[in-house]
mmCIF file as Biopython writes it, N, C-alpha, C and O atoms, coordinates in Angstrom:
data_model
#
loop_
_atom_site.group_PDB
_atom_site.id
_atom_site.type_symbol
_atom_site.label_atom_id
_atom_site.label_alt_id
_atom_site.label_comp_id
_atom_site.label_asym_id
_atom_site.label_entity_id
_atom_site.label_seq_id
_atom_site.pdbx_PDB_ins_code
_atom_site.Cartn_x
_atom_site.Cartn_y
_atom_site.Cartn_z
_atom_site.occupancy
_atom_site.B_iso_or_equiv
_atom_site.auth_seq_id
_atom_site.auth_asym_id
_atom_site.pdbx_PDB_model_num
ATOM 1   N N  . UNK A ? 1  ? 71.664 109.916 97.251 1.0 0.0 1  A 1 
ATOM 2   C CA . UNK A ? 1  ? 70.736 109.844 96.239 1.0 0.0 1  A 1 
ATOM 3   C C  . UNK A ? 1  ? 71.249 109.051 95.126 1.0 0.0 1  A 1 
ATOM 4   O O  . UNK A ? 1  ? 72.330 109.418 94.667 1.0 0.0 1  A 1 
ATOM 5   N N  . UNK A ? 2  ? 70.678 108.029 94.602 1.0 0.0 2  A 1 
ATOM 6   C CA . UNK A ? 2  ? 71.128 107.142 93.502 1.0 0.0 2  A 1 
ATOM 7   C C  . UNK A ? 2  ? 71.096 107.936 92.203 1.0 0.0 2  A 1 
ATOM 8   O O  . UNK A ? 2  ? 70.323 108.867 91.976 1.0 0.0 2  A 1 
ATOM 9   N N  . UNK A ? 3  ? 72.016 107.466 91.383 1.0 0.0 3  A 1 
ATOM 10  C CA . UNK A ? 3  ? 71.872 107.903 90.014 1.0 0.0 3  A 1 
ATOM 11  C C  . UNK A ? 3  ? 70.948 106.968 89.114 1.0 0.0 3  A 1 
ATOM 12  O O  . UNK A ? 3  ? 70.769 105.802 89.463 1.0 0.0 3  A 1 
ATOM 13  N N  . UNK A ? 4  ? 70.416 107.424 88.067 1.0 0.0 4  A 1 
ATOM 14  C CA . UNK A ? 4  ? 69.604 106.744 87.063 1.0 0.0 4  A 1 
ATOM 15  C C  . UNK A ? 4  ? 70.022 106.854 85.618 1.0 0.0 4  A 1 
ATOM 16  O O  . UNK A ? 4  ? 70.615 107.853 85.211 1.0 0.0 4  A 1 
ATOM 17  N N  . UNK A ? 5  ? 69.707 105.803 84.817 1.0 0.0 5  A 1 
ATOM 18  C CA . UNK A ? 5  ? 70.031 105.903 83.357 1.0 0.0 5  A 1 
ATOM 19  C C  . UNK A ? 5  ? 68.807 106.086 82.571 1.0 0.0 5  A 1 
ATOM 20  O O  . UNK A ? 5  ? 67.855 105.319 82.718 1.0 0.0 5  A 1 
ATOM 21  N N  . UNK A ? 6  ? 68.783 107.099 81.715 1.0 0.0 6  A 1 
ATOM 22  C CA . UNK A ? 6  ? 67.649 107.417 80.843 1.0 0.0 6  A 1 
ATOM 23  C C  . UNK A ? 6  ? 67.721 106.618 79.602 1.0 0.0 6  A 1 
ATOM 24  O O  . UNK A ? 6  ? 68.631 105.830 79.346 1.0 0.0 6  A 1 
ATOM 25  N N  . UNK A ? 7  ? 66.581 106.903 78.760 1.0 0.0 7  A 1 
ATOM 26  C CA . UNK A ? 7  ? 66.448 106.129 77.511 1.0 0.0 7  A 1 
ATOM 27  C C  . UNK A ? 7  ? 67.487 106.556 76.434 1.0 0.0 7  A 1 
ATOM 28  O O  . UNK A ? 7  ? 67.557 105.988 75.344 1.0 0.0 7  A 1 
ATOM 29  N N  . UNK A ? 8  ? 68.261 107.553 76.788 1.0 0.0 8  A 1 
ATOM 30  C CA . UNK A ? 8  ? 69.343 108.082 76.016 1.0 0.0 8  A 1 
ATOM 31  C C  . UNK A ? 8  ? 70.560 107.075 75.906 1.0 0.0 8  A 1 
ATOM 32  O O  . UNK A ? 8  ? 71.481 107.209 75.100 1.0 0.0 8  A 1 
ATOM 33  N N  . UNK A ? 9  ? 70.439 106.049 76.825 1.0 0.0 9  A 1 
ATOM 34  C CA . UNK A ? 9  ? 71.520 105.154 76.986 1.0 0.0 9  A 1 
ATOM 35  C C  . UNK A ? 9  ? 71.837 104.400 75.558 1.0 0.0 9  A 1 
ATOM 36  O O  . UNK A ? 9  ? 70.847 104.061 74.911 1.0 0.0 9  A 1 
ATOM 37  N N  . UNK A ? 10 ? 73.020 104.137 75.063 1.0 0.0 10 A 1 
ATOM 38  C CA . UNK A ? 10 ? 73.350 103.571 73.925 1.0 0.0 10 A 1 
ATOM 39  C C  . UNK A ? 10 ? 73.916 102.069 74.199 1.0 0.0 10 A 1 
ATOM 40  O O  . UNK A ? 10 ? 74.175 101.325 73.252 1.0 0.0 10 A 1 
ATOM 41  N N  . UNK A ? 11 ? 74.085 101.685 75.501 1.0 0.0 11 A 1 
ATOM 42  C CA . UNK A ? 11 ? 74.592 100.434 76.005 1.0 0.0 11 A 1 
ATOM 43  C C  . UNK A ? 11 ? 76.025 100.227 75.568 1.0 0.0 11 A 1 
ATOM 44  O O  . UNK A ? 11 ? 76.406 99.139  75.137 1.0 0.0 11 A 1 
ATOM 45  N N  . UNK A ? 12 ? 76.869 101.353 75.691 1.0 0.0 12 A 1 
ATOM 46  C CA . UNK A ? 12 ? 78.137 101.185 75.474 1.0 0.0 12 A 1 
ATOM 47  C C  . UNK A ? 12 ? 79.056 100.479 76.476 1.0 0.0 12 A 1 
ATOM 48  O O  . UNK A ? 12 ? 80.126 99.936  76.200 1.0 0.0 12 A 1 
ATOM 49  N N  . UNK A ? 13 ? 78.491 100.565 77.656 1.0 0.0 13 A 1 
ATOM 50  C CA . UNK A ? 13 ? 79.215 99.884  78.885 1.0 0.0 13 A 1 
ATOM 51  C C  . UNK A ? 13 ? 80.265 100.645 79.413 1.0 0.0 13 A 1 
ATOM 52  O O  . UNK A ? 13 ? 81.024 100.116 80.225 1.0 0.0 13 A 1 
ATOM 53  N N  . UNK A ? 14 ? 80.428 101.884 79.048 1.0 0.0 14 A 1 
ATOM 54  C CA . UNK A ? 14 ? 81.404 102.665 79.637 1.0 0.0 14 A 1 
ATOM 55  C C  . UNK A ? 14 ? 81.246 102.868 81.103 1.0 0.0 14 A 1 
ATOM 56  O O  . UNK A ? 14 ? 82.177 102.733 81.896 1.0 0.0 14 A 1 
ATOM 57  N N  . UNK A ? 15 ? 80.000 103.205 81.443 1.0 0.0 15 A 1 
ATOM 58  C CA . UNK A ? 15 ? 79.582 103.418 82.815 1.0 0.0 15 A 1 
ATOM 59  C C  . UNK A ? 15 ? 79.742 102.252 83.696 1.0 0.0 15 A 1 
ATOM 60  O O  . UNK A ? 15 ? 80.196 102.388 84.832 1.0 0.0 15 A 1 
ATOM 61  N N  . UNK A ? 16 ? 79.370 101.055 83.199 1.0 0.0 16 A 1 
ATOM 62  C CA . UNK A ? 16 ? 79.641 99.831  84.073 1.0 0.0 16 A 1 
ATOM 63  C C  . UNK A ? 16 ? 81.122 99.656  84.311 1.0 0.0 16 A 1 
ATOM 64  O O  . UNK A ? 16 ? 81.486 99.410  85.461 1.0 0.0 16 A 1 
ATOM 65  N N  . UNK A ? 17 ? 82.038 99.762  83.315 1.0 0.0 17 A 1 
ATOM 66  C CA . UNK A ? 17 ? 83.454 99.516  83.530 1.0 0.0 17 A 1 
ATOM 67  C C  . UNK A ? 17 ? 84.023 100.418 84.627 1.0 0.0 17 A 1 
ATOM 68  O O  . UNK A ? 17 ? 84.994 100.082 85.305 1.0 0.0 17 A 1 
ATOM 69  N N  . UNK A ? 18 ? 83.358 101.609 84.775 1.0 0.0 18 A 1 
ATOM 70  C CA . UNK A ? 18 ? 83.987 102.634 85.611 1.0 0.0 18 A 1 
ATOM 71  C C  . UNK A ? 18 ? 83.354 102.771 87.039 1.0 0.0 18 A 1 
ATOM 72  O O  . UNK A ? 18 ? 83.923 103.498 87.854 1.0 0.0 18 A 1 
ATOM 73  N N  . UNK A ? 19 ? 82.181 102.097 87.388 1.0 0.0 19 A 1 
ATOM 74  C CA . UNK A ? 19 ? 81.514 102.015 88.584 1.0 0.0 19 A 1 
ATOM 75  C C  . UNK A ? 19 ? 82.509 101.361 89.725 1.0 0.0 19 A 1 
ATOM 76  O O  . UNK A ? 19 ? 82.908 100.199 89.647 1.0 0.0 19 A 1 
ATOM 77  N N  . UNK A ? 20 ? 82.805 102.130 90.637 1.0 0.0 20 A 1 
ATOM 78  C CA . UNK A ? 20 ? 83.699 101.543 91.748 1.0 0.0 20 A 1 
ATOM 79  C C  . UNK A ? 20 ? 83.110 100.434 92.567 1.0 0.0 20 A 1 
ATOM 80  O O  . UNK A ? 20 ? 83.860 99.660  93.161 1.0 0.0 20 A 1 
ATOM 81  N N  . UNK A ? 21 ? 81.738 100.309 92.635 1.0 0.0 21 A 1 
ATOM 82  C CA . UNK A ? 21 ? 81.026 99.436  93.428 1.0 0.0 21 A 1 
ATOM 83  C C  . UNK A ? 21 ? 80.301 98.365  92.579 1.0 0.0 21 A 1 
ATOM 84  O O  . UNK A ? 21 ? 79.614 97.537  93.177 1.0 0.0 21 A 1 
ATOM 85  N N  . UNK A ? 22 ? 80.398 98.320  91.296 1.0 0.0 22 A 1 
ATOM 86  C CA . UNK A ? 22 ? 79.708 97.419  90.403 1.0 0.0 22 A 1 
ATOM 87  C C  . UNK A ? 22 ? 78.178 97.503  90.508 1.0 0.0 22 A 1 
ATOM 88  O O  . UNK A ? 22 ? 77.464 96.504  90.434 1.0 0.0 22 A 1 
ATOM 89  N N  . UNK A ? 23 ? 77.719 98.741  90.684 1.0 0.0 23 A 1 
ATOM 90  C CA . UNK A ? 23 ? 76.269 98.871  90.735 1.0 0.0 23 A 1 
ATOM 91  C C  . UNK A ? 23 ? 75.482 98.805  89.354 1.0 0.0 23 A 1 
ATOM 92  O O  . UNK A ? 23 ? 74.258 98.681  89.307 1.0 0.0 23 A 1 
ATOM 93  N N  . UNK A ? 24 ? 76.187 98.885  88.392 1.0 0.0 24 A 1 
ATOM 94  C CA . UNK A ? 24 ? 75.623 98.999  87.024 1.0 0.0 24 A 1 
ATOM 95  C C  . UNK A ? 24 ? 75.825 97.642  86.196 1.0 0.0 24 A 1 
ATOM 96  O O  . UNK A ? 24 ? 76.883 97.021  86.099 1.0 0.0 24 A 1 
ATOM 97  N N  . UNK A ? 25 ? 74.665 97.328  85.653 1.0 0.0 25 A 1 
ATOM 98  C CA . UNK A ? 25 ? 74.634 95.982  84.867 1.0 0.0 25 A 1 
ATOM 99  C C  . UNK A ? 25 ? 73.832 96.254  83.570 1.0 0.0 25 A 1 
ATOM 100 O O  . UNK A ? 25 ? 73.037 97.190  83.486 1.0 0.0 25 A 1 
ATOM 101 N N  . UNK A ? 26 ? 74.069 95.440  82.626 1.0 0.0 26 A 1 
ATOM 102 C CA . UNK A ? 26 ? 73.407 95.380  81.307 1.0 0.0 26 A 1 
ATOM 103 C C  . UNK A ? 26 ? 71.999 94.906  81.439 1.0 0.0 26 A 1 
ATOM 104 O O  . UNK A ? 26 ? 71.728 93.856  82.021 1.0 0.0 26 A 1 
ATOM 105 N N  . UNK A ? 27 ? 71.067 95.715  80.875 1.0 0.0 27 A 1 
ATOM 106 C CA . UNK A ? 27 ? 69.638 95.234  80.885 1.0 0.0 27 A 1 
ATOM 107 C C  . UNK A ? 27 ? 69.298 94.892  79.548 1.0 0.0 27 A 1 
ATOM 108 O O  . UNK A ? 27 ? 70.213 94.766  78.735 1.0 0.0 27 A 1 
ATOM 109 N N  . UNK A ? 28 ? 68.051 94.714  79.180 1.0 0.0 28 A 1 
ATOM 110 C CA . UNK A ? 28 ? 67.621 94.176  77.815 1.0 0.0 28 A 1 
ATOM 111 C C  . UNK A ? 28 ? 67.875 95.104  76.795 1.0 0.0 28 A 1 
ATOM 112 O O  . UNK A ? 28 ? 68.271 94.731  75.691 1.0 0.0 28 A 1 
ATOM 113 N N  . UNK A ? 29 ? 67.645 96.507  77.123 1.0 0.0 29 A 1 
ATOM 114 C CA . UNK A ? 29 ? 67.707 97.565  76.130 1.0 0.0 29 A 1 
ATOM 115 C C  . UNK A ? 29 ? 68.724 98.533  76.540 1.0 0.0 29 A 1 
ATOM 116 O O  . UNK A ? 29 ? 69.214 99.245  75.664 1.0 0.0 29 A 1 
ATOM 117 N N  . UNK A ? 30 ? 69.105 98.655  77.747 1.0 0.0 30 A 1 
ATOM 118 C CA . UNK A ? 30 ? 69.931 99.637  78.229 1.0 0.0 30 A 1 
ATOM 119 C C  . UNK A ? 30 ? 70.615 99.222  79.507 1.0 0.0 30 A 1 
ATOM 120 O O  . UNK A ? 30 ? 70.281 98.158  80.030 1.0 0.0 30 A 1 
ATOM 121 N N  . UNK A ? 31 ? 71.564 99.995  80.060 1.0 0.0 31 A 1 
ATOM 122 C CA . UNK A ? 31 ? 72.176 99.717  81.294 1.0 0.0 31 A 1 
ATOM 123 C C  . UNK A ? 31 ? 71.382 100.167 82.473 1.0 0.0 31 A 1 
ATOM 124 O O  . UNK A ? 31 ? 70.670 101.164 82.354 1.0 0.0 31 A 1 
ATOM 125 N N  . UNK A ? 32 ? 71.450 99.455  83.706 1.0 0.0 32 A 1 
ATOM 126 C CA . UNK A ? 32 ? 70.668 99.877  84.754 1.0 0.0 32 A 1 
ATOM 127 C C  . UNK A ? 32 ? 71.528 99.969  86.122 1.0 0.0 32 A 1 
ATOM 128 O O  . UNK A ? 32 ? 72.514 99.273  86.363 1.0 0.0 32 A 1 
ATOM 129 N N  . UNK A ? 33 ? 70.995 100.921 86.945 1.0 0.0 33 A 1 
ATOM 130 C CA . UNK A ? 33 ? 71.911 101.204 88.215 1.0 0.0 33 A 1 
ATOM 131 C C  . UNK A ? 33 ? 70.948 100.645 89.246 1.0 0.0 33 A 1 
ATOM 132 O O  . UNK A ? 33 ? 69.739 100.876 89.278 1.0 0.0 33 A 1 
ATOM 133 N N  . UNK A ? 34 ? 71.662 99.848  90.121 1.0 0.0 34 A 1 
ATOM 134 C CA . UNK A ? 34 ? 71.072 99.219  91.268 1.0 0.0 34 A 1 
ATOM 135 C C  . UNK A ? 34 ? 71.155 100.265 92.387 1.0 0.0 34 A 1 
ATOM 136 O O  . UNK A ? 34 ? 72.223 100.484 92.959 1.0 0.0 34 A 1 
ATOM 137 N N  . UNK A ? 35 ? 70.003 100.921 92.699 1.0 0.0 35 A 1 
ATOM 138 C CA . UNK A ? 35 ? 69.808 102.019 93.613 1.0 0.0 35 A 1 
ATOM 139 C C  . UNK A ? 35 ? 70.290 101.659 95.085 1.0 0.0 35 A 1 
ATOM 140 O O  . UNK A ? 35 ? 70.659 102.543 95.858 1.0 0.0 35 A 1 
ATOM 141 N N  . UNK A ? 36 ? 70.269 100.382 95.412 1.0 0.0 36 A 1 
ATOM 142 C CA . UNK A ? 36 ? 70.713 100.041 96.757 1.0 0.0 36 A 1 
ATOM 143 C C  . UNK A ? 36 ? 72.242 99.903  96.707 1.0 0.0 36 A 1 
ATOM 144 O O  . UNK A ? 36 ? 72.829 100.149 97.760 1.0 0.0 36 A 1 
ATOM 145 N N  . UNK A ? 37 ? 72.960 99.553  95.657 1.0 0.0 37 A 1 
ATOM 146 C CA . UNK A ? 37 ? 74.378 99.507  95.612 1.0 0.0 37 A 1 
ATOM 147 C C  . UNK A ? 37 ? 75.033 100.864 95.263 1.0 0.0 37 A 1 
ATOM 148 O O  . UNK A ? 37 ? 76.209 101.054 95.573 1.0 0.0 37 A 1 
ATOM 149 N N  . UNK A ? 38 ? 74.358 101.752 94.671 1.0 0.0 38 A 1 
ATOM 150 C CA . UNK A ? 38 ? 74.949 102.980 94.224 1.0 0.0 38 A 1 
ATOM 151 C C  . UNK A ? 38 ? 75.301 103.865 95.319 1.0 0.0 38 A 1 
ATOM 152 O O  . UNK A ? 38 ? 74.481 104.132 96.198 1.0 0.0 38 A 1 
ATOM 153 N N  . UNK A ? 39 ? 76.579 104.371 95.307 1.0 0.0 39 A 1 
ATOM 154 C CA . UNK A ? 39 ? 77.103 105.230 96.474 1.0 0.0 39 A 1 
ATOM 155 C C  . UNK A ? 39 ? 77.067 106.772 95.976 1.0 0.0 39 A 1 
ATOM 156 O O  . UNK A ? 39 ? 77.612 107.696 96.579 1.0 0.0 39 A 1 
ATOM 157 N N  . UNK A ? 40 ? 76.418 106.875 94.912 1.0 0.0 40 A 1 
ATOM 158 C CA . UNK A ? 40 ? 76.215 108.304 94.563 1.0 0.0 40 A 1 
ATOM 159 C C  . UNK A ? 40 ? 77.587 109.262 94.265 1.0 0.0 40 A 1 
ATOM 160 O O  . UNK A ? 40 ? 77.626 110.463 94.534 1.0 0.0 40 A 1 
ATOM 161 N N  . UNK A ? 41 ? 78.576 108.583 93.726 1.0 0.0 41 A 1 
ATOM 162 C CA . UNK A ? 41 ? 79.805 109.162 93.504 1.0 0.0 41 A 1 
ATOM 163 C C  . UNK A ? 41 ? 79.799 110.006 92.268 1.0 0.0 41 A 1 
ATOM 164 O O  . UNK A ? 41 ? 80.534 110.992 92.225 1.0 0.0 41 A 1 
ATOM 165 N N  . UNK A ? 42 ? 79.008 109.688 91.236 1.0 0.0 42 A 1 
ATOM 166 C CA . UNK A ? 42 ? 78.847 110.404 90.035 1.0 0.0 42 A 1 
ATOM 167 C C  . UNK A ? 42 ? 79.874 110.025 88.908 1.0 0.0 42 A 1 
ATOM 168 O O  . UNK A ? 42 ? 79.890 110.626 87.833 1.0 0.0 42 A 1 
ATOM 169 N N  . UNK A ? 43 ? 80.729 108.999 89.212 1.0 0.0 43 A 1 
ATOM 170 C CA . UNK A ? 43 ? 81.700 108.588 88.272 1.0 0.0 43 A 1 
ATOM 171 C C  . UNK A ? 43 ? 81.034 108.219 86.877 1.0 0.0 43 A 1 
ATOM 172 O O  . UNK A ? 43 ? 81.535 108.604 85.820 1.0 0.0 43 A 1 
ATOM 173 N N  . UNK A ? 44 ? 79.863 107.443 86.931 1.0 0.0 44 A 1 
ATOM 174 C CA . UNK A ? 44 ? 79.347 106.971 85.821 1.0 0.0 44 A 1 
ATOM 175 C C  . UNK A ? 44 ? 78.746 108.166 84.940 1.0 0.0 44 A 1 
ATOM 176 O O  . UNK A ? 44 ? 78.844 108.126 83.713 1.0 0.0 44 A 1 
ATOM 177 N N  . UNK A ? 45 ? 78.161 109.161 85.561 1.0 0.0 45 A 1 
ATOM 178 C CA . UNK A ? 45 ? 77.643 110.371 84.858 1.0 0.0 45 A 1 
ATOM 179 C C  . UNK A ? 45 ? 78.782 111.131 84.146 1.0 0.0 45 A 1 
ATOM 180 O O  . UNK A ? 45 ? 78.655 111.616 83.022 1.0 0.0 45 A 1 
ATOM 181 N N  . UNK A ? 46 ? 79.962 111.200 84.929 1.0 0.0 46 A 1 
ATOM 182 C CA . UNK A ? 46 ? 81.119 111.819 84.174 1.0 0.0 46 A 1 
ATOM 183 C C  . UNK A ? 46 ? 81.614 111.118 83.007 1.0 0.0 46 A 1 
ATOM 184 O O  . UNK A ? 46 ? 82.201 111.791 82.159 1.0 0.0 46 A 1 
ATOM 185 N N  . UNK A ? 47 ? 81.468 109.845 82.825 1.0 0.0 47 A 1 
ATOM 186 C CA . UNK A ? 47 ? 82.009 109.163 81.795 1.0 0.0 47 A 1 
ATOM 187 C C  . UNK A ? 47 ? 80.989 108.792 80.642 1.0 0.0 47 A 1 
ATOM 188 O O  . UNK A ? 47 ? 81.358 108.379 79.543 1.0 0.0 47 A 1 
ATOM 189 N N  . UNK A ? 48 ? 79.783 108.964 80.974 1.0 0.0 48 A 1 
ATOM 190 C CA . UNK A ? 48 ? 78.725 108.590 79.935 1.0 0.0 48 A 1 
ATOM 191 C C  . UNK A ? 48 ? 78.785 109.610 78.643 1.0 0.0 48 A 1 
ATOM 192 O O  . UNK A ? 48 ? 78.605 110.819 78.791 1.0 0.0 48 A 1 
ATOM 193 N N  . UNK A ? 49 ? 79.033 109.063 77.471 1.0 0.0 49 A 1 
ATOM 194 C CA . UNK A ? 49 ? 79.203 109.884 76.196 1.0 0.0 49 A 1 
ATOM 195 C C  . UNK A ? 49 ? 77.952 110.475 75.746 1.0 0.0 49 A 1 
ATOM 196 O O  . UNK A ? 49 ? 77.973 111.423 74.960 1.0 0.0 49 A 1 
ATOM 197 N N  . UNK A ? 50 ? 76.834 109.970 76.199 1.0 0.0 50 A 1 
ATOM 198 C CA . UNK A ? 50 ? 75.474 110.562 75.863 1.0 0.0 50 A 1 
ATOM 199 C C  . UNK A ? 50 ? 74.825 111.417 76.815 1.0 0.0 50 A 1 
ATOM 200 O O  . UNK A ? 50 ? 73.782 112.019 76.562 1.0 0.0 50 A 1 
ATOM 201 N N  . UNK A ? 51 ? 75.495 111.479 78.014 1.0 0.0 51 A 1 
ATOM 202 C CA . UNK A ? 51 ? 74.664 112.152 79.048 1.0 0.0 51 A 1 
ATOM 203 C C  . UNK A ? 51 ? 73.476 111.597 79.590 1.0 0.0 51 A 1 
ATOM 204 O O  . UNK A ? 51 ? 72.606 112.311 80.089 1.0 0.0 51 A 1 
ATOM 205 N N  . UNK A ? 52 ? 73.385 110.228 79.512 1.0 0.0 52 A 1 
ATOM 206 C CA . UNK A ? 52 ? 72.107 109.505 79.851 1.0 0.0 52 A 1 
ATOM 207 C C  . UNK A ? 52 ? 71.996 109.336 81.336 1.0 0.0 52 A 1 
ATOM 208 O O  . UNK A ? 52 ? 70.959 108.886 81.824 1.0 0.0 52 A 1 
ATOM 209 N N  . UNK A ? 53 ? 73.033 109.684 82.084 1.0 0.0 53 A 1 
ATOM 210 C CA . UNK A ? 53 ? 72.996 109.241 83.514 1.0 0.0 53 A 1 
ATOM 211 C C  . UNK A ? 53 ? 72.884 110.734 84.335 1.0 0.0 53 A 1 
ATOM 212 O O  . UNK A ? 53 ? 73.610 111.692 84.072 1.0 0.0 53 A 1 
ATOM 213 N N  . UNK A ? 54 ? 71.925 110.734 85.285 1.0 0.0 54 A 1 
ATOM 214 C CA . UNK A ? 54 ? 71.709 111.828 86.229 1.0 0.0 54 A 1 
ATOM 215 C C  . UNK A ? 54 ? 71.479 111.454 87.483 1.0 0.0 54 A 1 
ATOM 216 O O  . UNK A ? 54 ? 71.446 110.260 87.779 1.0 0.0 54 A 1 
ATOM 217 N N  . UNK A ? 55 ? 71.296 112.389 88.345 1.0 0.0 55 A 1 
ATOM 218 C CA . UNK A ? 55 ? 70.900 112.012 89.797 1.0 0.0 55 A 1 
ATOM 219 C C  . UNK A ? 55 ? 69.388 111.783 89.815 1.0 0.0 55 A 1 
ATOM 220 O O  . UNK A ? 55 ? 68.671 112.432 89.053 1.0 0.0 55 A 1 
ATOM 221 N N  . UNK A ? 56 ? 68.921 110.955 90.591 1.0 0.0 56 A 1 
ATOM 222 C CA . UNK A ? 56 ? 67.447 110.675 90.757 1.0 0.0 56 A 1 
ATOM 223 C C  . UNK A ? 56 ? 66.609 111.696 91.269 1.0 0.0 56 A 1 
ATOM 224 O O  . UNK A ? 56 ? 65.404 111.491 91.414 1.0 0.0 56 A 1 
#
């Protein structure tokens, strides 16, 4: 199950830097996770300072 980023995202980029498969990219107002590339490892959720990332 892929992870998703909520509106609580402050676009700090921490999650993108830590994603082992590069599934996270900057969007217009927040970062986005490509569900097809996400391996559901949870690394992004663990480093998000605002808790904006959770399992779908």
